N, C-alpha and C positions, 0 to 999 in steps of 0.2 A: 837153728828151732825156729818152729813156726810157733805162732799164736795160739794163743786158747782160744775157744769159736763158744762164745754163747747166744743159746736162743733163748728167749724169754715167752712165755705164753701167758697170762692174763685169764682166769677163768673167773673173777672176781676183781672189782673195780676197787684200786687202792690208789691212794694218793701219797705213800711215803715212798718218799725217793732214797734211794739206798745205789752206794755205786756195788751193783752185783758186778759187773764185769771187772773191774779193779781187785774184788774182795777172791773174782774166781783166778783169776792170773798169778795174787798172789799164793794159793792154795794150793792149785794144782798144778800137774807138770805141764811143762810146755807144750802145745799139740794136744791137750785134752778137748776133746769137743763135750760138752755140757746142753743138756735142756733144764732150766728151771720155768716149772710149772705153778705159778703164782693162785692158789685155789684156797677154796672157803674148807667147813668141817664136812661138808654133804662127799667132796672129793678124795679128800684126805679119809673118810672113815670107809667109803670104799675101796680104794687100795689097800688099806689099811687090813681090811678083810679078807681082799683077793687075795692077796701076795704073802702077808703073815699070817693070816686067821685069828688076828685080833679085832676087837670089835668095838673100837673105839677110835676117834677124829685125834690123829697122831699131829703134833705142832710142825713135823718136818720128817722127810721118807729121801732116803736116796737110793737110788737101783744102780748099781754098777751093771754095764751091761757090756763093756768090755773093757781092758787094761787103759783104754787110754778113751771110752767115753762113757756116759753115765747120766742119768737123769735125776732131777731132784723136785719134790714136789714141795713147796712152801706152803701151809696154812696161815696165814696171814691174820682171818680170825681170832685163832687159837693164842696166836702170836700177840694178839693185841690184849685179847682176857689176861694174859701172862704178865704180860707187860704194866699192867694197872695192878697187878696183885703183888710184884716185886717193884715197884714204885720208880718203874722206868721208862724212857719214850717208846713205843713202839717201833721206830726205827733201830734204837741199838737193840731192840731183841731180835728183830727180824735178820740183822746183818748178822747178832752171832748164830742164829739159826742156819742161816744163809754159810757159815761158814763152819760151824759143825756138821753139816752136809755134806759140804766140799771135804772136810777133813776125813772123814768115811772114806766119801769116794779115792781119796790120795792114800788108803791102807793105814789110818789111824784107827785104834779102836781106843775105846773109854778110858781114863785114867790119866795119871798127871802127866804125861807126854803131849797127849792130848790138849788139854786145856793148857799146858803153856805153849802151844802152837795155837791154839784158839785166841790166847790173851795177847801175845805178839802181833798175829795178822792184825786183829781188830784195833790195837795202842797205833797202829802205823795208819790208820784210816780216822783216827778221832774217836774209837769209841772206846 
């Protein structure tokens, strides 16, 4: 089994360190090729309008490109605002959103099964 590959591109600066590669390996099948774009409100809104016809800046977007390849756009600006509102650290919120996006790419739909999988993975990494 080959290892998953993670490519990270940042379109905004951030100082929050999250173990993206480990979280991706724990969530996605072996050999999965993942591109992660760390972005802000502007790019996430643009992507949401273009691909989903929705006019707001989402916190995370997942795009499956094939069965073994996908891309995630993670809006760290919105994640930071949500973290403040939830009373949690930005790091924890970003980790959760990243795992959530990976879970969608792995074939999970919203529901109890997805929530349990996310909690299990996040707990293994101390979140």
